[in-house]
C-alpha distance (Angstrom), angle and dihedral (degrees) to the residues before:
residue distance angle dihedral
M1 . . .
L2 3.83 . .
R3 3.82 112.7 .
N4 3.79 116.0 -149.2
L5 3.81 104.2 -139.4
E6 3.79 96.4 167.9
G7 3.83 110.6 137.7
M8 3.82 93.6 8.5
R9 3.82 120.1 128.0
F10 3.79 125.9 -133.4
G11 3.77 109.7 -176.9
L12 3.80 106.9 -58.1
L13 3.79 91.6 -14.6
K14 3.78 128.2 92.3
A15 3.81 118.5 -165.0
V16 3.80 106.5 -124.9
E17 3.80 104.7 174.0
R18 3.79 142.6 -17.0
T19 3.82 113.8 -109.9
K20 3.79 128.0 -151.1
Q21 3.81 90.7 -110.2
R22 3.79 125.2 103.6
E23 3.79 129.7 -158.0
D24 3.81 121.7 -167.2
G25 3.81 87.5 -16.2
Y26 3.83 93.9 -53.7
Y27 3.79 127.5 112.0
V28 3.81 116.0 -106.9
W29 3.83 119.6 -129.6
R30 3.78 127.9 -154.4
C31 3.78 105.3 -130.8
K32 3.79 132.1 -167.5
C33 3.80 117.7 -139.7
K34 3.82 123.9 -146.5
C35 3.79 88.6 -120.2
G36 3.80 89.3 62.5
G37 3.78 95.7 -103.6
E38 3.77 127.7 117.2
A39 3.77 135.0 -134.2
L40 3.80 136.2 -170.0
V41 3.82 108.4 -136.2
N42 3.79 130.7 168.6
T43 3.80 123.6 -124.5
K44 3.80 94.4 -106.5
R45 3.81 94.9 54.6
L46 3.81 92.1 46.8
L47 3.81 95.6 49.2
R48 3.80 93.3 45.1
G49 3.80 92.7 47.3
T50 3.79 91.9 -122.4
V51 3.81 90.9 134.0
T52 3.81 118.5 34.9
D53 3.81 103.0 156.4
C54 3.80 141.4 28.6
G55 3.80 92.5 -104.2
C56 3.80 95.5 -82.8
V57 3.81 93.6 112.4
A58 3.77 125.0 54.8
K59 3.79 117.1 -135.9
T60 3.81 117.4 -111.6
T61 3.75 133.7 -150.4
A62 3.80 130.3 -174.3
K63 3.80 90.8 -120.6
N64 3.79 104.0 43.0
G65 3.80 103.9 20.8
P66 3.81 117.7 -145.4
I67 3.82 112.9 11.7
A68 3.78 132.1 167.7
E69 3.78 121.1 -112.8
D70 3.80 108.4 -98.3
L71 3.81 108.6 -115.4
T72 3.80 95.4 171.2
G73 3.79 111.1 141.9
R74 3.81 93.8 8.9
H75 3.82 120.2 132.8
F76 3.77 124.3 -137.9
G77 3.79 109.4 -179.2
E78 3.79 105.9 -56.6
W79 3.81 92.8 -16.0
E80 3.79 123.1 100.5
V81 3.80 115.0 -165.7
K82 3.82 110.0 -128.1
Y83 3.83 105.4 175.9
R84 3.79 143.6 -34.9
T85 3.77 115.9 -85.1
K86 3.84 136.2 -173.1
N87 3.81 116.0 -44.8
R88 3.79 117.1 -110.5
K89 3.84 123.4 -155.3
D90 3.81 90.4 -15.8
R91 3.81 89.9 -54.7
V92 3.81 121.9 127.1
M93 3.81 105.8 -120.0
W94 3.80 129.1 -157.2
L95 3.78 128.4 -163.0
C96 3.82 105.5 -126.5
Q97 3.79 132.7 -174.4
C98 3.80 123.1 -148.4
T99 3.80 121.0 -140.3
C100 3.82 88.0 -108.8
G101 3.84 90.2 58.5
T102 3.82 99.7 -101.7
K103 3.82 114.9 140.3
R104 3.79 124.4 -153.0
A105 3.82 140.0 162.2
I106 3.81 109.8 -117.7
S107 3.78 130.8 178.5
A108 3.79 120.0 -112.0
H109 3.78 88.9 -124.0
D110 3.82 94.1 56.2
L111 3.79 91.6 46.8
K112 3.79 96.1 49.0
A113 3.80 94.0 41.1
G114 3.80 90.1 54.7
K115 3.82 92.5 -121.4
T116 3.77 90.5 138.3
S117 3.80 128.3 32.7
S118 3.81 101.6 164.7
C119 3.80 143.4 -3.0
R120 3.84 88.3 -90.9
N121 3.77 91.2 -121.1
P122 3.85 110.1 161.5
I123 3.80 86.3 -115.0
H124 3.81 86.9 75.3
Q125 3.79 95.2 48.4
H126 3.80 92.4 113.4
L127 3.81 89.6 58.6
Y128 3.78 92.4 71.0
N129 3.79 91.1 58.2
R130 3.78 95.9 38.6
K131 3.77 115.1 158.0
D132 3.76 124.4 -130.5
L133 3.81 104.0 -123.0
T134 3.81 95.7 174.6
N135 3.83 110.8 147.2
Q136 3.81 92.3 -5.1
Q137 3.81 115.9 136.8
F138 3.79 125.2 -131.1
G139 3.78 111.4 -177.0
R140 3.80 104.6 -55.9
L141 3.81 93.2 -17.1
T142 3.80 127.5 94.3
A143 3.82 114.9 -162.5
L144 3.82 109.3 -131.4
Y145 3.81 105.6 175.6
P146 3.84 141.2 -30.5
T147 3.81 116.5 -96.5
E148 3.78 128.7 -148.7
Q149 3.79 91.2 -109.2
R150 3.81 116.8 111.3
D151 3.79 134.0 -179.2
P152 3.86 120.9 -130.2
K153 3.83 89.1 -86.7
G154 3.80 93.4 53.4
N155 3.80 94.5 -105.0
V156 3.82 112.7 159.6
Y157 3.80 121.8 -122.8
W158 3.81 115.0 -138.9
H159 3.79 122.1 -151.8
C160 3.81 104.8 -126.4
R161 3.77 137.4 -173.7
C162 3.81 117.6 -140.0
E163 3.80 123.3 -146.1
C164 3.81 88.4 -117.0
G165 3.82 89.3 63.3
N166 3.81 98.8 -104.3
F167 3.82 124.6 124.1
V168 3.78 123.7 -138.6
D169 3.83 138.7 169.8
V170 3.82 112.2 -124.6
K171 3.81 131.6 -177.9
E172 3.80 115.5 -105.8
D173 3.83 92.0 -125.2
A174 3.81 91.2 53.0
L175 3.80 90.2 53.9
V176 3.80 97.2 44.4
Q177 3.80 93.4 44.3
K178 3.83 89.7 45.6
S179 3.79 93.6 -128.0
C180 3.82 89.9 129.9
K181 3.80 117.6 47.3
S182 3.80 103.9 159.7
C183 3.79 145.0 16.1
G184 3.80 88.2 -95.2
C185 3.80 97.7 -75.3
L186 3.81 91.6 105.6
R187 3.80 90.7 55.7
D188 3.81 91.7 47.5
E189 3.81 91.2 51.6
Y190 3.79 90.7 48.4
Q191 3.80 92.9 50.1
K192 3.80 91.3 49.3
N193 3.78 89.2 52.2
I194 3.83 95.6 48.1
P195 3.83 93.9 97.0
N196 3.81 88.2 58.4
T197 3.81 95.8 48.0
L198 3.82 106.1 32.7
H199 3.79 132.4 49.6
L200 3.79 112.9 -136.2
L201 3.77 127.8 -172.8
D202 3.81 116.2 -177.0
G203 3.80 89.6 -27.5
T204 3.81 94.8 -47.4
C205 3.80 115.7 121.8
V206 3.79 115.3 -145.6
E207 3.83 93.9 -158.1
I208 3.81 93.3 52.9
L209 3.80 92.0 51.7
E210 3.80 90.2 48.9
K211 3.80 92.9 53.5
R212 3.80 100.3 37.1
K213 3.80 114.6 141.6
S214 3.79 141.5 167.2
R215 3.77 113.9 -62.8
R216 3.83 130.6 -139.7
D217 3.78 98.6 -164.5
N218 3.80 98.6 83.4
T219 3.80 135.6 64.6
S220 3.80 96.4 -93.2
G221 3.80 105.0 36.1
F222 3.81 94.0 -125.2
R223 3.79 125.0 97.0
G224 3.79 115.9 -96.4
I225 3.83 95.4 6.8
I226 3.78 124.6 109.4
K227 3.78 127.4 -176.6
K228 3.79 109.5 -131.2
R229 3.80 127.4 -146.2
N230 3.80 91.2 -106.5
G231 3.79 89.5 60.3
K232 3.80 96.3 -106.3
F233 3.79 124.6 122.6
A234 3.81 118.6 -122.7
A235 3.81 117.2 -155.6
G236 3.78 127.1 -160.5
I237 3.79 139.4 161.9
G238 3.79 135.4 -151.6
F239 3.78 127.4 -140.9
K240 3.80 131.9 164.4
R241 3.80 93.5 -5.8
R242 3.80 91.9 -52.1
H243 3.78 129.8 109.2
F244 3.80 120.8 -140.9
Y245 3.80 122.9 -162.4
I246 3.80 111.0 -135.4
G247 3.80 100.2 -177.2
A248 3.82 148.0 -89.8
Y249 3.81 121.2 -82.9
E250 3.79 136.7 -168.3
S251 3.81 95.1 -132.6
F252 3.76 134.8 40.3
E253 3.82 91.3 -126.9
E254 3.82 92.0 56.6
A255 3.80 91.1 50.4
V256 3.82 91.8 48.7
N257 3.82 92.2 49.8
A258 3.82 91.2 49.1
R259 3.79 90.8 49.1
L260 3.83 92.2 48.8
E261 3.81 91.3 50.3
A262 3.80 90.1 52.1
E263 3.82 90.5 47.7
H264 3.80 90.9 51.5
L265 3.79 92.0 51.1
I266 3.81 99.0 40.2
H267 3.81 110.3 23.2
D268 3.80 100.1 29.5
G269 3.79 90.8 41.2
F270 3.78 90.6 51.8
L271 3.82 92.6 48.6
A272 3.81 92.2 49.4
A273 3.80 91.1 50.2
Y274 3.81 91.8 45.2
Y275 3.81 93.1 52.3
V276 3.82 91.5 52.2
W277 3.79 92.6 46.6
S278 3.84 96.7 42.3
Q279 3.80 93.3 51.2
K280 3.80 91.7 64.8
A281 3.82 94.2 32.8
L282 3.81 90.5 58.5
A283 3.80 91.5 48.1
E284 3.82 93.0 44.8
P285 3.86 110.9 25.7
A286 3.82 91.7 179.0
W287 3.81 89.6 56.5
G288 3.81 91.2 49.2
E289 3.80 91.7 53.0
S290 3.80 93.4 50.0
H291 3.82 94.5 41.2
P292 3.81 108.2 46.2
L293 3.79 118.2 -173.7
I294 3.79 114.7 -108.1
Y295 3.79 117.6 -159.4
D296 3.80 115.5 155.2
V297 3.80 132.9 163.3
E298 3.79 131.1 -151.5
K299 3.78 132.0 174.8
I300 3.79 109.4 -130.5
G301 3.78 122.9 175.1
G302 3.80 91.3 -10.4
Q303 3.81 91.7 -55.2
F304 3.79 130.3 102.7
K305 3.81 116.1 -117.6
V306 3.79 123.4 -165.4
F307 3.80 121.2 -149.4
T308 3.80 113.6 -166.5
N309 3.80 139.7 151.5
I310 3.81 94.8 -151.5
D311 3.84 92.8 108.6
K312 3.82 90.9 52.9
L313 3.80 90.8 47.7
K314 3.80 91.3 50.7
Q315 3.81 90.3 46.6
G316 3.80 90.1 50.9
E317 3.79 89.9 50.4
K318 3.80 91.0 54.0
E319 3.82 91.3 49.4
D320 3.83 89.2 51.0
D321 3.78 89.1 53.0
Protein backbone atom coordinates (compact mmCIF):
# COMPACT_ATOMS: atom_id res chain seq x y z
CA MET A 1 0.00 0.00 0.00
CA LEU A 2 1.34 3.47 -0.92
CA ARG A 3 2.15 5.60 2.15
CA ASN A 4 1.72 9.35 1.74
CA LEU A 5 4.71 10.84 3.57
CA GLU A 6 4.30 14.37 2.24
CA GLY A 7 4.87 16.93 5.03
CA MET A 8 6.10 14.30 7.52
CA ARG A 9 9.42 14.80 9.35
CA PHE A 10 12.13 12.19 9.77
CA GLY A 11 14.92 13.58 11.88
CA LEU A 12 16.19 16.70 10.12
CA LEU A 13 14.39 15.75 6.91
CA LYS A 14 10.93 16.76 5.80
CA ALA A 15 9.31 14.84 2.93
CA VAL A 16 8.35 17.41 0.31
CA GLU A 17 7.10 15.37 -2.64
CA ARG A 18 7.13 11.88 -4.11
CA THR A 19 9.24 11.56 -7.28
CA LYS A 20 8.76 9.16 -10.17
CA GLN A 21 11.90 7.25 -9.17
CA ARG A 22 11.96 3.91 -7.39
CA GLU A 23 14.70 2.31 -5.32
CA ASP A 24 14.57 -1.36 -4.32
CA GLY A 25 10.87 -1.31 -5.23
CA TYR A 26 10.09 1.69 -2.97
CA TYR A 27 9.08 5.18 -4.04
CA VAL A 28 11.74 7.88 -3.64
CA TRP A 29 10.86 11.15 -1.85
CA ARG A 30 12.48 14.54 -2.27
CA CYS A 31 13.23 15.74 1.23
CA LYS A 32 14.25 19.12 2.60
CA CYS A 33 16.87 19.19 5.34
CA LYS A 34 16.94 21.76 8.16
CA CYS A 35 20.37 22.85 6.96
CA GLY A 36 18.82 23.92 3.66
CA GLY A 37 20.05 20.94 1.69
CA GLU A 38 17.98 18.29 -0.03
CA ALA A 39 18.09 14.52 -0.21
CA LEU A 40 16.36 11.83 -2.25
CA VAL A 41 15.35 9.00 0.11
CA ASN A 42 13.09 6.00 -0.45
CA THR A 43 10.08 5.20 1.73
CA LYS A 44 11.75 2.28 3.48
CA ARG A 45 14.79 4.27 4.62
CA LEU A 46 12.62 7.14 5.89
CA LEU A 47 10.23 4.94 7.87
CA ARG A 48 13.04 2.88 9.39
CA GLY A 49 15.04 5.97 10.32
CA THR A 50 18.03 4.80 8.31
CA VAL A 51 18.41 8.26 6.76
CA THR A 52 17.60 11.31 8.90
CA ASP A 53 19.62 14.09 7.24
CA CYS A 54 21.02 15.13 3.87
CA GLY A 55 24.56 14.11 4.84
CA CYS A 56 25.37 17.33 6.68
CA VAL A 57 25.53 15.62 10.08
CA ALA A 58 27.71 12.66 10.91
CA LYS A 59 26.12 9.85 12.91
CA THR A 60 27.35 9.33 16.48
CA THR A 61 27.61 6.32 18.72
CA ALA A 62 28.61 6.07 22.37
CA LYS A 63 31.50 3.76 21.48
CA ASN A 64 33.02 5.35 18.39
CA GLY A 65 31.83 8.96 18.54
CA PRO A 66 31.08 10.71 15.25
CA ILE A 67 30.97 8.31 12.28
CA ALA A 68 29.76 8.73 8.72
CA GLU A 69 26.72 6.87 7.46
CA ASP A 70 27.90 3.79 5.57
CA LEU A 71 26.89 4.16 1.92
CA THR A 72 28.86 1.14 0.70
CA GLY A 73 26.96 -0.75 -1.98
CA ARG A 74 24.27 1.93 -2.32
CA HIS A 75 23.21 3.16 -5.78
CA PHE A 76 22.57 6.77 -6.65
CA GLY A 77 21.51 7.03 -10.28
CA GLU A 78 24.30 5.41 -12.29
CA TRP A 79 26.74 5.57 -9.36
CA GLU A 80 27.52 2.59 -7.16
CA VAL A 81 29.33 3.42 -3.92
CA LYS A 82 32.45 1.25 -3.56
CA TYR A 83 34.18 2.48 -0.38
CA ARG A 84 34.90 5.55 1.72
CA THR A 85 37.90 7.59 0.69
CA LYS A 86 39.83 10.60 2.10
CA ASN A 87 37.71 13.50 3.37
CA ARG A 88 37.79 16.70 1.35
CA LYS A 89 37.02 20.15 2.84
CA ASP A 90 35.43 18.52 5.88
CA ARG A 91 33.11 16.53 3.60
CA VAL A 92 32.81 12.75 3.84
CA MET A 93 33.86 11.41 0.43
CA TRP A 94 33.01 8.09 -1.20
CA LEU A 95 34.71 6.40 -4.13
CA CYS A 96 31.93 5.66 -6.64
CA GLN A 97 31.87 3.79 -9.94
CA CYS A 98 29.55 4.70 -12.80
CA THR A 99 27.86 2.01 -14.89
CA CYS A 100 30.18 2.97 -17.77
CA GLY A 101 33.23 2.19 -15.58
CA THR A 102 34.25 5.74 -14.60
CA LYS A 103 35.40 6.14 -10.98
CA ARG A 104 35.13 9.35 -8.99
CA ALA A 105 35.22 10.56 -5.37
CA ILE A 106 31.87 12.16 -4.47
CA SER A 107 30.65 13.66 -1.22
CA ALA A 108 27.88 11.95 0.74
CA HIS A 109 25.89 15.17 0.59
CA ASP A 110 25.98 15.37 -3.22
CA LEU A 111 25.01 11.72 -3.55
CA LYS A 112 22.08 11.87 -1.14
CA ALA A 113 20.86 15.23 -2.42
CA GLY A 114 20.71 13.84 -5.96
CA LYS A 115 23.14 16.48 -7.27
CA THR A 116 24.91 13.87 -9.35
CA SER A 117 23.42 10.80 -11.02
CA SER A 118 26.20 9.83 -13.45
CA CYS A 119 29.62 10.87 -14.75
CA ARG A 120 27.84 12.86 -17.51
CA ASN A 121 29.58 10.87 -20.19
CA PRO A 122 27.71 11.22 -23.53
CA ILE A 123 26.98 7.50 -23.24
CA HIS A 124 24.39 8.43 -20.60
CA GLN A 125 22.76 11.16 -22.67
CA HIS A 126 19.51 9.21 -22.98
CA LEU A 127 19.22 9.15 -19.18
CA TYR A 128 18.43 12.84 -19.02
CA ASN A 129 15.41 12.37 -21.27
CA ARG A 130 14.32 9.07 -19.77
CA LYS A 131 10.70 8.19 -20.30
CA ASP A 132 8.36 7.07 -17.57
CA LEU A 133 7.09 3.69 -18.77
CA THR A 134 5.14 2.88 -15.61
CA ASN A 135 2.01 0.82 -16.43
CA GLN A 136 2.61 1.12 -20.18
CA GLN A 137 2.10 -2.07 -22.20
CA PHE A 138 4.54 -3.46 -24.75
CA GLY A 139 3.17 -6.55 -26.42
CA ARG A 140 2.38 -8.92 -23.56
CA LEU A 141 4.53 -6.98 -21.08
CA THR A 142 3.41 -4.26 -18.68
CA ALA A 143 6.23 -2.09 -17.28
CA LEU A 144 5.86 -1.83 -13.49
CA TYR A 145 8.90 0.13 -12.29
CA PRO A 146 12.58 0.78 -13.17
CA THR A 147 15.16 -1.32 -11.33
CA GLU A 148 18.69 -0.39 -10.33
CA GLN A 149 20.12 -2.75 -12.92
CA ARG A 150 21.91 -1.17 -15.90
CA ASP A 151 23.61 -2.56 -18.98
CA PRO A 152 27.16 -1.39 -19.97
CA LYS A 153 25.60 1.54 -21.88
CA GLY A 154 23.59 2.72 -18.88
CA ASN A 155 20.28 1.40 -20.21
CA VAL A 156 17.68 0.93 -17.46
CA TYR A 157 16.02 -2.43 -16.83
CA TRP A 158 12.28 -2.27 -16.09
CA HIS A 159 10.54 -4.86 -13.96
CA CYS A 160 7.65 -6.11 -16.10
CA ARG A 161 4.68 -8.40 -15.70
CA CYS A 162 3.81 -10.70 -18.61
CA GLU A 163 0.25 -11.67 -19.51
CA CYS A 164 1.16 -15.29 -18.74
CA GLY A 165 1.80 -14.31 -15.11
CA ASN A 166 5.62 -14.33 -15.16
CA PHE A 167 7.82 -11.37 -14.17
CA VAL A 168 10.93 -10.35 -16.06
CA ASP A 169 13.42 -7.43 -16.15
CA VAL A 170 13.73 -5.91 -19.64
CA LYS A 171 15.91 -3.10 -20.98
CA GLU A 172 14.10 0.18 -21.68
CA ASP A 173 15.35 0.25 -25.29
CA ALA A 174 14.03 -3.26 -25.91
CA LEU A 175 10.59 -2.19 -24.70
CA VAL A 176 10.43 1.11 -26.58
CA GLN A 177 11.78 -0.39 -29.80
CA LYS A 178 9.39 -3.35 -29.39
CA SER A 179 12.13 -5.93 -29.79
CA CYS A 180 10.93 -7.69 -26.61
CA LYS A 181 7.20 -8.35 -26.28
CA SER A 182 6.99 -11.13 -23.69
CA CYS A 183 8.87 -12.99 -20.97
CA GLY A 184 9.77 -15.62 -23.57
CA CYS A 185 6.39 -17.33 -23.76
CA LEU A 186 5.65 -15.74 -27.14
CA ARG A 187 8.86 -17.18 -28.58
CA ASP A 188 8.10 -20.62 -27.13
CA GLU A 189 4.62 -20.58 -28.69
CA TYR A 190 6.07 -19.52 -32.02
CA GLN A 191 8.69 -22.28 -31.98
CA LYS A 192 6.05 -24.89 -31.14
CA ASN A 193 4.01 -23.68 -34.08
CA ILE A 194 6.91 -23.70 -36.58
CA PRO A 195 6.01 -27.14 -38.00
CA ASN A 196 2.59 -25.74 -38.91
CA THR A 197 3.91 -22.57 -40.57
CA LEU A 198 7.25 -23.52 -42.16
CA HIS A 199 8.28 -26.37 -44.42
CA LEU A 200 11.59 -27.94 -43.41
CA LEU A 201 13.57 -30.56 -45.27
CA ASP A 202 16.74 -31.80 -43.56
CA GLY A 203 17.04 -28.46 -41.77
CA THR A 204 16.46 -26.36 -44.90
CA CYS A 205 13.51 -23.96 -44.76
CA VAL A 206 11.68 -23.46 -48.04
CA GLU A 207 10.19 -20.09 -46.99
CA ILE A 208 13.59 -18.64 -46.03
CA LEU A 209 15.09 -19.59 -49.39
CA GLU A 210 12.12 -18.02 -51.18
CA LYS A 211 12.54 -14.70 -49.38
CA ARG A 212 16.33 -14.49 -49.22
CA LYS A 213 17.74 -11.00 -49.76
CA SER A 214 20.95 -9.01 -49.41
CA ARG A 215 22.20 -8.74 -45.87
CA ARG A 216 23.75 -5.78 -43.99
CA ASP A 217 25.21 -7.67 -41.06
CA ASN A 218 28.46 -8.79 -42.67
CA THR A 219 31.56 -7.06 -44.03
CA SER A 220 30.37 -6.84 -47.64
CA GLY A 221 26.63 -6.20 -47.41
CA PHE A 222 25.72 -9.18 -49.59
CA ARG A 223 24.67 -12.59 -48.29
CA GLY A 224 27.41 -15.19 -48.08
CA ILE A 225 30.26 -12.79 -48.98
CA ILE A 226 32.91 -11.60 -46.56
CA LYS A 227 35.68 -9.11 -47.22
CA LYS A 228 38.98 -10.53 -46.01
CA ARG A 229 41.90 -8.62 -44.51
CA ASN A 230 43.92 -9.05 -47.70
CA GLY A 231 41.24 -7.18 -49.62
CA LYS A 232 39.79 -10.22 -51.39
CA PHE A 233 36.17 -11.31 -51.16
CA ALA A 234 35.40 -14.83 -49.91
CA ALA A 235 32.09 -16.38 -51.00
CA GLY A 236 30.29 -19.28 -49.37
CA ILE A 237 26.84 -20.83 -49.28
CA GLY A 238 24.84 -22.83 -46.76
CA PHE A 239 22.55 -25.76 -47.43
CA LYS A 240 21.05 -28.39 -45.14
CA ARG A 241 23.00 -27.20 -42.10
CA ARG A 242 26.30 -27.36 -44.00
CA HIS A 243 28.52 -24.56 -45.23
CA PHE A 244 30.26 -24.80 -48.61
CA TYR A 245 33.22 -22.61 -49.56
CA ILE A 246 32.82 -21.24 -53.08
CA GLY A 247 36.10 -19.36 -53.45
CA ALA A 248 38.02 -16.09 -53.01
CA TYR A 249 37.83 -13.33 -55.62
CA GLU A 250 39.68 -10.11 -56.36
CA SER A 251 36.53 -8.01 -56.84
CA PHE A 252 33.19 -7.80 -55.11
CA GLU A 253 31.35 -8.26 -58.42
CA GLU A 254 33.15 -11.56 -59.13
CA ALA A 255 32.26 -12.86 -55.67
CA VAL A 256 28.60 -11.85 -56.10
CA ASN A 257 28.37 -13.56 -59.50
CA ALA A 258 29.93 -16.75 -58.09
CA ARG A 259 27.52 -16.70 -55.17
CA LEU A 260 24.50 -16.18 -57.48
CA GLU A 261 25.59 -19.09 -59.69
CA ALA A 262 25.83 -21.33 -56.63
CA GLU A 263 22.40 -20.13 -55.45
CA HIS A 264 20.89 -20.92 -58.85
CA LEU A 265 22.32 -24.43 -58.82
CA ILE A 266 21.71 -25.29 -55.16
CA HIS A 267 18.90 -23.15 -53.75
CA ASP A 268 16.84 -22.59 -56.89
CA GLY A 269 17.35 -26.20 -57.94
CA PHE A 270 16.17 -27.39 -54.55
CA LEU A 271 13.08 -25.15 -54.65
CA ALA A 272 12.14 -26.34 -58.15
CA ALA A 273 12.48 -29.97 -57.08
CA TYR A 274 10.54 -29.33 -53.87
CA TYR A 275 7.63 -27.71 -55.70
CA VAL A 276 7.31 -30.70 -58.06
CA TRP A 277 7.52 -33.19 -55.21
CA SER A 278 5.23 -31.29 -52.77
CA GLN A 279 2.45 -30.90 -55.34
CA LYS A 280 1.89 -34.66 -55.47
CA ALA A 281 2.79 -35.20 -51.80
CA LEU A 282 0.02 -32.82 -50.73
CA ALA A 283 -2.48 -34.55 -53.01
CA GLU A 284 -1.35 -38.04 -51.93
CA PRO A 285 0.19 -37.95 -48.39
CA ALA A 286 0.81 -41.73 -48.44
CA TRP A 287 2.85 -41.32 -51.63
CA GLY A 288 4.87 -38.49 -50.07
CA GLU A 289 5.75 -40.62 -47.05
CA SER A 290 6.91 -43.55 -49.18
CA HIS A 291 8.72 -41.37 -51.74
CA PRO A 292 10.80 -38.80 -49.85
CA LEU A 293 12.55 -36.09 -51.85
CA ILE A 294 16.31 -36.47 -52.06
CA TYR A 295 18.34 -33.39 -52.93
CA ASP A 296 21.95 -33.42 -51.73
CA VAL A 297 25.00 -31.37 -52.68
CA GLU A 298 28.70 -32.23 -52.61
CA LYS A 299 31.76 -30.33 -53.77
CA ILE A 300 33.91 -32.61 -55.91
CA GLY A 301 37.03 -31.41 -57.69
CA GLY A 302 36.18 -27.79 -56.92
CA GLN A 303 32.75 -28.12 -58.54
CA PHE A 304 29.32 -28.52 -56.96
CA LYS A 305 27.47 -31.74 -57.76
CA VAL A 306 23.77 -32.25 -57.10
CA PHE A 307 22.36 -35.68 -56.27
CA THR A 308 18.57 -35.87 -56.48
CA ASN A 309 15.83 -38.40 -57.21
CA ILE A 310 13.38 -35.82 -58.58
CA ASP A 311 13.78 -37.08 -62.18
CA LYS A 312 12.98 -40.65 -61.09
CA LEU A 313 9.97 -39.43 -59.13
CA LYS A 314 8.68 -37.50 -62.14
CA GLN A 315 9.31 -40.53 -64.37
CA GLY A 316 7.39 -42.73 -61.94
CA GLU A 317 4.52 -40.25 -61.98
CA LYS A 318 4.33 -40.43 -65.77
CA GLU A 319 4.31 -44.24 -65.68
CA ASP A 320 1.46 -44.12 -63.13
CA ASP A 321 -0.47 -41.89 -65.49
